[in-house]
C-alpha positions as CSV (number, residue, x, y, z in Angstrom):
1,X,0.1,-0.2,0.1
2,X,2.4,2.9,1.2
3,X,5.5,1.0,-0.7
4,X,3.4,0.8,-4.0
5,X,2.7,4.6,-3.8
6,X,6.0,5.8,-2.9
7,X,7.7,4.0,-6.2
8,X,6.8,6.2,-8.6
9,X,7.9,9.3,-6.8
10,X,10.5,11.8,-7.5
11,X,13.6,11.3,-5.1
12,X,13.5,15.2,-4.1
13,X,11.7,15.4,-1.0
14,X,10.4,18.9,0.5
15,X,11.0,19.8,3.9
16,X,8.9,19.0,6.9
17,X,7.5,22.6,8.5
18,X,4.4,21.2,10.4
19,X,3.7,23.9,12.7
20,X,5.4,27.2,13.7
21,X,8.5,27.7,15.0
22,X,9.3,30.3,17.9
23,X,10.5,33.0,15.2
24,X,6.9,33.0,13.9
25,X,5.5,35.4,17.2
26,X,2.3,36.2,15.1
27,X,1.2,32.2,14.9
28,X,2.0,31.6,18.6
29,X,0.7,35.3,20.3
30,X,-2.6,33.8,17.9
31,X,-3.0,30.5,20.4
32,X,-6.1,30.2,22.9
33,X,-5.6,32.3,26.0
34,X,-6.0,29.5,28.6
35,X,-3.6,27.0,26.8
36,X,-1.0,30.2,26.5
37,X,-1.8,30.7,30.5
38,X,-1.2,26.8,31.1
39,X,1.9,26.2,29.1
40,X,4.1,28.6,30.9
41,X,2.4,28.2,34.3
42,X,3.6,24.7,33.8
43,X,6.7,25.9,32.7
44,X,7.9,27.5,35.6
45,X,7.4,24.6,37.3
46,X,10.3,23.4,36.0
47,X,12.7,26.4,36.5
48,X,16.3,25.4,38.2
49,X,14.6,21.9,37.5
50,X,17.5,19.7,38.5
51,X,17.8,16.9,35.8
52,X,18.5,13.5,37.6
53,X,21.3,11.1,36.6
54,X,20.2,8.1,35.1
55,X,22.6,5.3,37.1
56,X,24.1,2.1,36.1
57,X,23.0,0.5,38.9
58,X,19.7,2.2,38.2
59,X,19.7,0.5,35.3
60,X,20.7,-2.6,36.0
61,X,17.8,-2.6,38.0
62,X,15.3,-4.6,35.8
63,X,17.5,-7.4,35.4
64,X,18.5,-8.1,38.6
65,X,15.1,-7.1,40.5
66,X,12.4,-6.9,37.2
67,X,12.1,-3.6,38.4
68,X,11.3,-1.0,35.3
69,X,10.4,2.2,37.7
70,X,13.0,3.5,39.4
71,X,15.0,4.3,35.9
72,X,11.7,4.9,33.9
73,X,10.1,7.4,36.2
74,X,13.2,9.2,36.2
75,X,13.8,8.8,32.3
76,X,10.1,9.5,31.7
77,X,10.3,12.9,34.2
78,X,13.0,14.9,32.8
79,X,11.4,14.6,29.0
80,X,8.2,16.0,30.7
81,X,10.1,19.0,32.5
82,X,11.9,19.5,28.6
83,X,9.0,19.5,27.2
84,X,7.4,21.9,29.6
85,X,10.0,24.6,29.4
86,X,10.5,24.4,25.4
87,X,6.3,25.5,25.3
88,X,6.7,27.7,27.8
89,X,9.3,29.7,26.0
90,X,7.8,28.8,22.5
91,X,4.9,30.3,24.5
92,X,6.5,33.6,25.8
93,X,9.8,33.9,24.1
94,X,11.6,36.3,26.4
95,X,14.8,33.7,27.4
96,X,13.4,33.0,31.0
97,X,13.6,29.2,30.2
98,X,16.7,29.1,27.8
99,X,18.8,28.0,30.7
100,X,16.7,24.9,31.7
101,X,16.2,23.6,28.2
102,X,19.9,23.8,27.3
103,X,20.8,21.9,30.7
104,X,17.4,19.6,29.5
105,X,19.3,19.3,26.0
106,X,23.1,18.0,27.2
107,X,21.2,15.9,29.8
108,X,19.3,13.4,27.2
109,X,22.5,13.9,25.1
110,X,24.8,12.9,27.6
111,X,22.6,9.6,28.6
112,X,24.2,6.6,27.9
113,X,21.3,5.2,26.1
114,X,17.9,6.1,25.0
115,X,15.9,2.7,25.3
116,X,14.7,1.8,28.3
117,X,16.2,-1.2,30.3
118,X,13.2,-3.6,29.7
119,X,14.1,-3.3,26.1
120,X,18.3,-3.8,25.9
121,X,18.8,-6.5,23.4
122,X,19.3,-6.5,20.0
123,X,17.7,-9.8,19.2
124,X,13.8,-10.3,20.0
125,X,12.2,-11.9,22.9
126,X,16.1,-12.6,23.9
127,X,17.3,-11.9,27.3
128,X,17.8,-8.4,28.3
129,X,21.4,-7.0,28.8
130,X,22.7,-5.7,32.4
131,X,23.9,-2.3,30.6
132,X,23.8,-0.9,27.6
133,X,26.4,-0.8,24.6
134,X,26.9,3.3,23.6
135,X,28.4,2.0,20.3
136,X,25.7,0.0,19.2
137,X,22.5,1.9,19.9
138,X,19.2,0.0,20.1
139,X,16.0,1.5,18.5
140,X,13.4,0.5,20.8
141,X,10.5,2.8,21.4
142,X,11.8,5.3,23.8
143,X,14.8,5.9,22.2
144,X,13.2,6.4,18.8
145,X,10.6,8.7,20.8
146,X,13.5,10.7,22.6
147,X,14.8,11.8,19.0
148,X,11.5,13.0,18.5
149,X,12.1,15.2,21.1
150,X,15.3,16.4,20.7
151,X,14.3,16.9,16.7
152,X,11.3,18.7,17.7
153,X,13.4,21.0,20.1
154,X,15.4,21.0,16.8
155,X,12.9,22.2,14.8
156,X,11.3,25.0,17.4
157,X,14.0,26.6,18.8
158,X,17.3,26.2,16.5
159,X,17.4,30.2,15.7
160,X,17.3,30.8,19.3
161,X,19.4,28.2,20.7
162,X,22.2,29.0,18.3
163,X,22.1,32.5,19.5
164,X,23.1,30.7,22.7
165,X,25.8,28.4,21.1
166,X,25.8,26.8,17.4
167,X,27.2,23.9,19.7
168,X,23.8,23.2,21.3
169,X,22.4,22.5,17.5
170,X,25.1,21.2,16.3
171,X,25.3,18.3,19.7
172,X,21.9,17.4,18.5
173,X,22.3,16.5,15.1
174,X,25.2,14.4,16.0
175,X,23.2,12.4,18.9
176,X,20.2,12.1,16.3
177,X,22.7,11.5,13.4
178,X,24.7,8.3,15.7
179,X,21.5,7.2,17.6
180,X,18.8,7.1,14.9
181,X,20.0,7.9,11.4
182,X,23.0,5.2,11.3
183,X,21.1,2.7,13.4
184,X,18.0,3.1,11.2
185,X,19.6,2.5,7.8
186,X,21.8,0.0,8.3
187,X,20.9,-2.1,10.9
188,X,17.4,-4.6,11.1
189,X,15.5,-4.4,14.6
190,X,12.9,-6.5,14.5
191,X,10.0,-4.1,14.5
192,X,11.2,-2.8,11.2
193,X,9.9,-5.9,9.7
194,X,10.6,-8.3,7.4
195,X,7.5,-9.7,6.0
196,X,7.8,-13.3,8.4
197,X,8.0,-11.9,11.8
198,X,4.4,-10.7,13.5
199,X,4.3,-6.9,14.0
200,X,2.6,-4.7,16.5
201,X,2.2,-1.2,17.6
202,X,6.3,-0.9,18.0
203,X,6.3,-1.1,14.3
204,X,4.5,2.2,13.4
205,X,5.1,3.9,16.6
206,X,9.1,3.9,16.1
207,X,8.7,4.6,12.7
208,X,6.6,7.8,12.6
209,X,9.5,9.0,16.0
210,X,12.0,8.1,13.3
211,X,10.8,10.1,10.9
212,X,9.9,13.0,13.5
213,X,13.3,12.7,14.4
214,X,15.0,13.0,10.9
215,X,12.8,15.3,9.0
216,X,12.0,17.8,11.5
217,X,16.0,18.6,11.4
218,X,16.7,17.8,8.0
219,X,19.3,15.1,8.9
220,X,20.6,12.9,6.2
221,X,21.5,13.5,2.2
222,X,19.4,13.2,-0.9
223,X,20.2,9.5,-0.9
224,X,19.8,9.2,3.2
225,X,16.3,10.6,2.8
226,X,15.0,8.5,-0.1
227,X,16.0,5.7,1.9
228,X,14.5,6.5,5.1
229,X,11.3,7.5,3.1
230,X,11.4,3.9,1.4
231,X,11.9,1.9,4.2
232,X,9.3,3.5,6.3
233,X,7.0,2.7,3.6
234,X,8.2,-0.7,4.0
235,X,7.3,-0.8,7.6
236,X,4.2,0.5,7.3
237,X,3.0,-2.0,5.1
238,X,4.2,-4.7,7.4
239,X,2.3,-2.9,10.0
240,X,-0.9,-2.9,8.1
241,X,-0.8,-6.8,7.2
242,X,-1.4,-7.0,10.5
243,X,-4.3,-5.7,10.6
244,X,-7.6,-7.1,9.1
245,X,-9.5,-5.0,7.0
246,X,-11.6,-4.2,9.9
247,X,-9.2,-2.1,11.5
248,X,-9.5,-4.1,14.2
249,X,-6.8,-3.3,17.1
250,X,-5.7,-6.2,18.9
251,X,-3.9,-4.8,21.7
252,X,-7.2,-2.7,22.5
253,X,-7.7,0.8,22.7
254,X,-5.2,2.0,24.7
255,X,-2.8,0.8,22.2
256,X,-4.9,2.1,19.5
257,X,-3.0,5.5,20.8
258,X,0.4,4.2,19.8
259,X,-0.6,2.0,16.4
260,X,-4.1,3.2,14.8
261,X,-2.7,7.4,15.8
262,X,0.7,6.6,14.7
263,X,-0.3,5.0,11.4
264,X,-2.1,8.7,11.1
265,X,0.8,10.6,12.1
266,X,3.2,8.6,9.4
267,X,0.7,9.1,7.1
268,X,1.0,13.2,7.9
269,X,4.5,13.1,7.8
270,X,4.6,10.9,4.5
271,X,2.2,13.3,2.8
272,X,3.8,16.7,4.2
273,X,7.8,15.8,2.7
274,X,6.4,14.3,-0.7
275,X,3.4,16.9,-1.8
276,X,0.7,14.2,-1.1
277,X,1.7,11.4,-1.9
278,X,0.2,9.7,0.4
279,X,-3.1,11.1,0.4
280,X,-5.7,9.0,-1.0
281,X,-5.2,6.5,1.3
282,X,-7.1,8.6,3.9
283,X,-10.0,7.0,2.0
284,X,-9.0,3.4,1.7
285,X,-11.6,1.1,3.8
286,X,-9.0,-0.5,6.1
287,X,-7.7,3.4,6.8
288,X,-10.9,4.3,7.8
289,X,-11.9,1.6,10.0
290,X,-8.5,2.1,11.8
291,X,-9.5,5.2,12.3
292,X,-13.0,4.7,13.8
293,X,-11.9,1.5,16.0
294,X,-11.6,4.0,19.5
295,X,-14.6,5.2,19.3
296,X,-16.1,2.2,18.2
297,X,-15.2,0.7,21.4
298,X,-16.1,3.8,23.7
299,X,-18.4,3.3,26.1
300,X,-19.0,5.9,28.0
301,X,-17.2,9.0,29.5
302,X,-13.5,7.4,30.3
303,X,-14.5,4.1,29.9
304,X,-13.4,1.8,26.7
305,X,-14.2,-1.9,26.0
306,X,-11.1,-3.8,27.4
307,X,-9.4,-7.2,26.8
308,X,-5.7,-8.3,27.3
309,X,-3.3,-5.7,28.3
310,X,-5.2,-2.8,27.4
311,X,-7.6,-0.8,31.0
312,X,-10.5,0.1,30.6
313,X,-9.6,3.7,31.1
314,X,-7.4,4.0,28.2
315,X,-7.5,8.0,28.1
316,X,-9.0,10.5,26.9
317,X,-9.4,11.2,23.0
318,X,-8.2,14.3,21.5
319,X,-6.6,16.4,19.0
320,X,-4.8,13.2,17.3
321,X,-8.4,11.4,17.3
322,X,-10.2,14.6,16.1
323,X,-7.1,15.0,12.7
324,X,-7.5,11.5,12.1
325,X,-11.3,11.2,11.6
326,X,-11.1,14.8,9.7
327,X,-8.8,13.3,7.3
328,X,-11.1,10.2,6.7
329,X,-14.2,12.2,6.8
330,X,-15.6,10.8,10.0
331,X,-18.1,13.8,11.7
332,X,-19.1,11.5,14.3
333,X,-16.1,10.8,15.7
334,X,-14.9,14.1,15.3
335,X,-17.4,14.9,17.7
336,X,-16.7,12.4,19.9
337,X,-12.8,13.7,20.2
338,X,-14.2,16.8,20.9
339,X,-16.1,15.9,23.3
340,X,-13.5,14.2,25.0
341,X,-10.9,16.6,24.5
342,X,-13.4,19.1,26.2
343,X,-14.3,16.7,29.6
344,X,-10.3,16.0,29.9
345,X,-10.2,19.8,31.1
346,X,-5.8,20.7,31.9
347,X,-5.1,17.4,30.7
348,X,-6.2,17.2,27.5
349,X,-5.3,21.2,27.0
350,X,-1.5,20.8,27.6
351,X,-0.8,16.8,28.1
352,X,1.5,17.3,30.6
353,X,2.5,13.7,31.1
354,X,3.1,13.1,27.7
355,X,6.3,12.4,26.3
356,X,6.6,13.1,23.0
357,X,6.9,17.0,22.9
358,X,5.8,16.7,18.8
359,X,2.4,15.7,19.9
360,X,2.3,18.7,22.5
361,X,3.0,21.2,19.7
362,X,0.0,19.1,17.7
363,X,-2.4,19.9,20.2
364,X,-1.0,23.9,20.7
365,X,-2.1,24.7,17.5
366,X,-5.6,22.6,16.9
367,X,-7.3,23.7,20.1
368,X,-9.0,26.2,18.8
369,X,-10.4,24.1,15.8
370,X,-11.4,21.2,18.3
371,X,-13.2,23.5,20.7
372,X,-15.1,25.1,17.7
373,X,-16.4,21.4,17.0
374,X,-17.2,20.7,20.5
375,X,-19.0,24.6,20.5
376,X,-21.0,23.4,17.4
377,X,-21.7,20.3,19.0
378,X,-23.0,21.7,21.7
379,X,-25.0,24.5,19.7
380,X,-26.9,21.7,18.1
381,X,-27.9,19.8,20.8
382,X,-29.4,23.4,22.4
383,X,-31.2,23.8,18.7
384,X,-32.7,20.5,19.0
385,X,-30.9,19.9,15.5
386,X,-29.9,15.8,14.9
387,X,-27.6,14.4,17.5
388,X,-25.0,12.5,16.4
389,X,-24.9,9.0,15.9
390,X,-23.9,6.4,18.5
391,X,-21.4,4.1,18.0
392,X,-22.6,1.1,16.0
393,X,-23.3,-2.5,17.5
394,X,-20.3,-4.2,15.6
395,X,-18.5,-7.3,15.1
396,X,-14.6,-7.1,14.5
397,X,-14.1,-11.2,13.0
398,X,-10.4,-10.4,12.5
399,X,-10.1,-10.5,16.4
400,X,-13.2,-11.7,17.0
401,X,-14.6,-8.7,19.6
402,X,-18.3,-8.2,19.6
403,X,-19.9,-4.7,21.1
404,X,-23.6,-4.6,22.0
405,X,-25.1,-1.8,23.5
406,X,-28.9,-0.6,24.0
407,X,-30.1,2.9,25.9
408,X,-28.9,1.1,29.6
409,X,-26.2,-1.6,28.7
410,X,-23.4,-2.5,26.9
411,X,-22.5,-6.1,26.3
412,X,-18.7,-6.8,25.0
413,X,-17.3,-10.3,24.2
414,X,-14.2,-11.7,22.9
415,X,-13.9,-14.9,20.5
416,X,-10.6,-15.1,18.7
417,X,-7.9,-17.1,19.9
418,X,-5.4,-16.3,23.1
419,X,-2.2,-15.3,20.9
420,X,-3.1,-11.5,20.8
421,X,0.0,-9.1,21.2
422,X,-0.4,-8.2,24.8
423,X,-2.7,-11.4,25.2
424,X,-4.1,-13.1,28.0
425,X,-5.7,-16.3,28.2
426,X,-9.4,-14.7,27.6
427,X,-11.0,-16.3,25.1
428,X,-14.8,-16.0,25.4
429,X,-14.8,-13.9,28.1
430,X,-17.3,-10.7,28.5
431,X,-18.1,-7.7,29.7
432,X,-20.7,-5.6,30.8
433,X,-21.6,-1.8,31.8
434,X,-24.6,-0.5,32.9
435,X,-25.4,3.4,32.7
436,X,-21.3,3.9,31.4
437,X,-20.3,2.4,34.3
438,X,-18.7,-1.0,34.9
439,X,-20.9,-4.3,36.6
440,X,-19.0,-6.9,34.8
441,X,-14.9,-6.4,34.3
442,X,-12.4,-7.1,32.8
443,X,-9.7,-6.5,35.0
444,X,-6.5,-5.3,32.6
445,X,-3.1,-5.7,34.2
446,X,-0.4,-4.4,36.7
447,X,2.2,-2.4,36.5
448,X,4.6,-4.0,34.0
449,X,7.7,-5.7,35.6
450,X,10.2,-8.4,34.3
451,X,7.7,-11.2,34.5
452,X,5.2,-9.7,32.4
453,X,6.8,-10.4,29.1
454,X,8.8,-13.7,30.1
455,X,7.9,-17.0,29.9
456,X,6.5,-16.7,33.9
457,X,4.1,-14.9,31.8
458,X,1.2,-16.4,32.7
459,X,1.7,-17.4,36.5
460,X,0.6,-13.6,36.8
461,X,-3.3,-13.3,38.1
462,X,-4.5,-11.0,35.3
463,X,-3.8,-12.8,33.1
464,X,-5.1,-16.0,33.5
465,X,-8.7,-17.0,32.7
466,X,-9.5,-17.6,36.3
467,X,-9.6,-14.3,36.5
468,X,-12.0,-13.6,33.2
469,X,-15.9,-13.8,33.3
470,X,-14.6,-17.6,32.2
471,X,-14.9,-21.4,33.6
472,X,-12.4,-23.0,35.2
473,X,-13.0,-27.1,33.6
474,X,-11.8,-29.7,36.1
475,X,-9.3,-27.8,37.6
476,X,-7.9,-26.4,34.0
477,X,-7.4,-22.7,32.7
478,X,-7.1,-22.2,29.6
479,X,-3.9,-22.0,27.6
480,X,-2.1,-19.4,25.7
481,X,-1.1,-20.0,22.0
482,X,-3.1,-19.3,18.7
483,X,-3.9,-23.0,18.8
484,X,-6.1,-22.5,21.4
485,X,-9.1,-20.6,20.1
486,X,-12.5,-20.3,20.1
487,X,-14.3,-22.0,17.0
488,X,-17.6,-21.9,15.4
489,X,-18.5,-18.3,15.9
490,X,-20.8,-17.0,14.6
491,X,-22.7,-13.3,15.1
492,X,-26.0,-11.9,14.8
493,X,-27.1,-8.2,15.0
494,X,-30.6,-6.6,14.7
495,X,-32.5,-3.7,16.5
496,X,-33.5,-6.0,19.2
497,X,-30.9,-8.7,19.4
498,X,-26.9,-8.3,18.9
499,X,-25.7,-12.3,20.1
500,X,-22.2,-14.2,19.5
501,X,-21.5,-17.7,20.0
502,X,-18.9,-19.6,19.8
503,X,-17.2,-22.9,21.0
504,X,-14.5,-22.1,23.6
505,X,-13.6,-25.7,24.9
506,X,-10.7,-25.4,22.1
507,X,-9.2,-22.6,24.3
508,X,-8.6,-25.4,27.1
509,X,-6.1,-28.4,27.9
510,X,-7.4,-31.8,26.6
511,X,-6.7,-32.9,30.0
512,X,-9.7,-30.8,31.3
513,X,-12.0,-33.4,28.9
514,X,-14.5,-31.5,27.2
515,X,-15.9,-32.0,24.2
516,X,-17.8,-28.6,23.9
517,X,-18.1,-25.8,25.8
518,X,-21.0,-23.4,24.0
519,X,-21.4,-20.0,25.1
520,X,-23.8,-17.6,24.0
521,X,-24.0,-14.1,25.2
522,X,-26.9,-12.1,23.7
523,X,-28.2,-8.9,24.2
524,X,-31.9,-9.0,24.2
525,X,-32.5,-4.7,23.6
526,X,-33.9,-2.7,26.5
527,X,-34.6,-5.9,28.3
528,X,-31.2,-7.8,29.7
529,X,-28.4,-9.8,28.7
530,X,-28.0,-13.9,28.8
531,X,-25.1,-15.1,28.5
532,X,-25.5,-19.4,28.3
533,X,-23.1,-21.9,28.4
534,X,-23.6,-25.6,27.6
535,X,-21.1,-28.2,27.8
536,X,-20.1,-31.5,27.7
537,X,-17.2,-33.7,28.5
538,X,-15.6,-36.4,27.2
539,X,-15.9,-39.3,29.5
540,X,-12.2,-41.1,28.5
541,X,-10.5,-38.3,30.0
542,X,-12.8,-37.7,32.9
543,X,-13.7,-41.2,33.6
544,X,-17.4,-40.9,34.4
545,X,-19.6,-37.6,34.1
546,X,-20.2,-37.3,38.2
547,X,-16.2,-36.4,38.1
548,X,-16.4,-33.5,36.2
549,X,-16.6,-30.1,37.7
550,X,-16.5,-26.5,36.0
551,X,-15.9,-23.5,38.2
552,X,-17.5,-19.8,36.8
553,X,-15.9,-16.8,37.7
554,X,-17.2,-13.6,37.6
555,X,-15.4,-10.7,38.3
556,X,-17.3,-6.9,39.4
557,X,-16.3,-3.8,40.2
558,X,-19.1,-3.5,43.0
559,X,-19.9,-5.5,46.1
560,X,-21.7,-8.6,45.2
561,X,-24.7,-9.2,47.5
562,X,-26.2,-12.9,47.5
563,X,-30.2,-12.9,46.8
564,X,-32.4,-15.6,45.8
565,X,-33.0,-16.4,42.5
566,X,-35.2,-19.3,40.4
567,X,-33.4,-22.4,39.6
568,X,-30.0,-20.9,41.3
569,X,-28.3,-17.7,42.9
570,X,-28.8,-14.1,42.3
571,X,-26.3,-11.2,42.9
572,X,-27.2,-7.2,43.4
573,X,-23.9,-6.2,42.3
574,X,-23.1,-3.1,44.4
575,X,-26.2,-0.3,43.3
576,X,-25.6,-0.9,40.0
577,X,-27.7,-3.8,38.6
578,X,-28.2,-7.5,39.1
579,X,-26.9,-11.0,38.0
580,X,-29.1,-14.2,38.6
581,X,-27.3,-17.7,37.3
582,X,-29.1,-20.8,37.0
583,X,-28.5,-24.0,37.8
584,X,-25.8,-22.9,40.1
585,X,-24.5,-22.5,43.6
586,X,-22.2,-20.0,45.2
587,X,-18.9,-20.9,46.4
588,X,-17.1,-18.1,47.9
589,X,-16.8,-14.2,47.3
590,X,-13.3,-13.3,47.0
591,X,-12.3,-9.3,48.2
592,X,-8.9,-8.3,45.8
593,X,-7.5,-5.3,47.2
594,X,-6.8,-3.1,44.2
595,X,-2.4,-1.9,45.5
596,X,-0.7,-1.7,42.6
597,X,-0.3,1.7,40.5
598,X,-1.4,0.9,37.0
599,X,-4.9,-0.8,38.2
600,X,-5.0,2.3,40.9
601,X,-5.8,4.2,37.6
602,X,-9.0,2.6,36.3
603,X,-10.3,1.0,39.9
604,X,-10.9,2.8,42.8
605,X,-11.5,1.0,45.1
606,X,-10.9,-2.9,45.7
607,X,-12.9,-5.9,43.0
608,X,-14.8,-9.2,44.0
609,X,-14.3,-12.4,42.4
610,X,-17.3,-14.7,42.5
611,X,-16.4,-18.5,42.2
612,X,-19.8,-20.1,41.1
613,X,-20.1,-24.4,40.9
614,X,-22.0,-25.7,38.1
615,X,-24.5,-27.7,39.5
616,X,-25.7,-29.7,36.0
617,X,-24.1,-29.1,32.3
618,X,-24.9,-25.7,31.4
619,X,-26.2,-22.4,33.1
620,X,-28.0,-18.8,32.2
621,X,-27.0,-16.0,33.3
622,X,-29.6,-13.0,33.6
623,X,-28.2,-9.3,34.0
624,X,-29.8,-6.7,34.3
């Protein structure tokens, strides 16, 4: 797709000048007043900032203990500080922040390595080296992103920095040449793709930031720039090959920001330097579907459908979603992004914890447009004009993701297999929201450690099927891998009923003894949700039917209070809704403390796990 378009492109590339530099005072002075005030206020918090040293022993924490936080917290804090100072100086233009900016530039340039310790290896899925080799840079997510930060600083402030000393921008160019340009052109890192290995968000995220690093600074000669163009197009095609035509992100809503939105940025950059060579791609159905994914999986306010390592609180939509929607002519998604941007307040306005300075620059020069869209939406509501369409009921066959909603209930279920990127063993799991609030949940993932991406990954409780809304069969949980999957998947959508059915027995090992485990998840519009499970056992494995057991786990956010129900047991879930289970009896209700910092960003209080022993060969859940 991308590589084909670039084949016939002449080799002279245009300069990349996406936004006004600090010298264009009219443009900076015309920015939204509150954005300028807050940008200066945030920059002032970093006046006199002492950029922390990143020590060798802190780098080695990951290999020694598996911890990522001590090193990463410092690394990201430095970039947040530099970003804030640069935007404050571009806004004010009085030189007040210059000293701290120069300190920040040199602090980043003097780091021995820009990759994270967790990514310090040259070959995919091999053990990380304890310390970096400064003579052989590794291009990981955050090495490339650091290049983009320095490239953006250079682009915005070159003229001003040169008045302090020409050696500042010379140093930036030197580091970007040796840490980004040379390794990008002369080394092969797995995320670049070879047409054989599976790709993920790394491919497009790294490609985006390499392009920002090099095209914002104009590094390289004509031949090198042409090779960067060619190579980036090839990697982008490898990334797109991982997607089905339906555009579903198998890494979930949180990773859409590092996948679909980075695809948008790559396309924008390539268009800019080629005079619009790639603009036709925005009308390709696959690209339009990738763009709209985030709108389709939004539930309400801060909540999104989640699975795998994705959190249900996946971050507010904003400027990048708005611009991608605009390019793909999706007015409903534009309105959604504008509304979510407004709901995000100062965090959406300034992106104070965003590592990528270019995103924050993009925000600055899009605030007025996205606010105008939100204002127009509000005015339409006041004038009783037609409302924007709600996201559709949808089934993504490439991943097996099903999503249906009515005025009160939202039902999501996942078929597919247990080999998605950032996978959990969750084939057949479902989640339910009522009035936009979580009722039956997918927990998400704890803070990343060395164990998270090791052979011991599925020892972590959040990864296990027993901590999803799934059965444990004869003591066996689901297993990981492409072979552990749903079969006989079918889906039906109508104005009154949306349902998905599947056989999830294939997600369990043979030792579980299942001949089938049929799950039907159905939303009867404006009535209730039904989950109907039917199963049978192979007596050759179990000996006799009576020796078989199924324990169904249900994960809830509200505290479950048992109550009587026909043919089984029911629960009041907090004050939100009810679940009644036929042919089941309560084994235990567990309260799960939420102490992990990453989980606490999604869940403000403890979680609950209901364990039900199924008394027959089926169970029916009624969820209202």
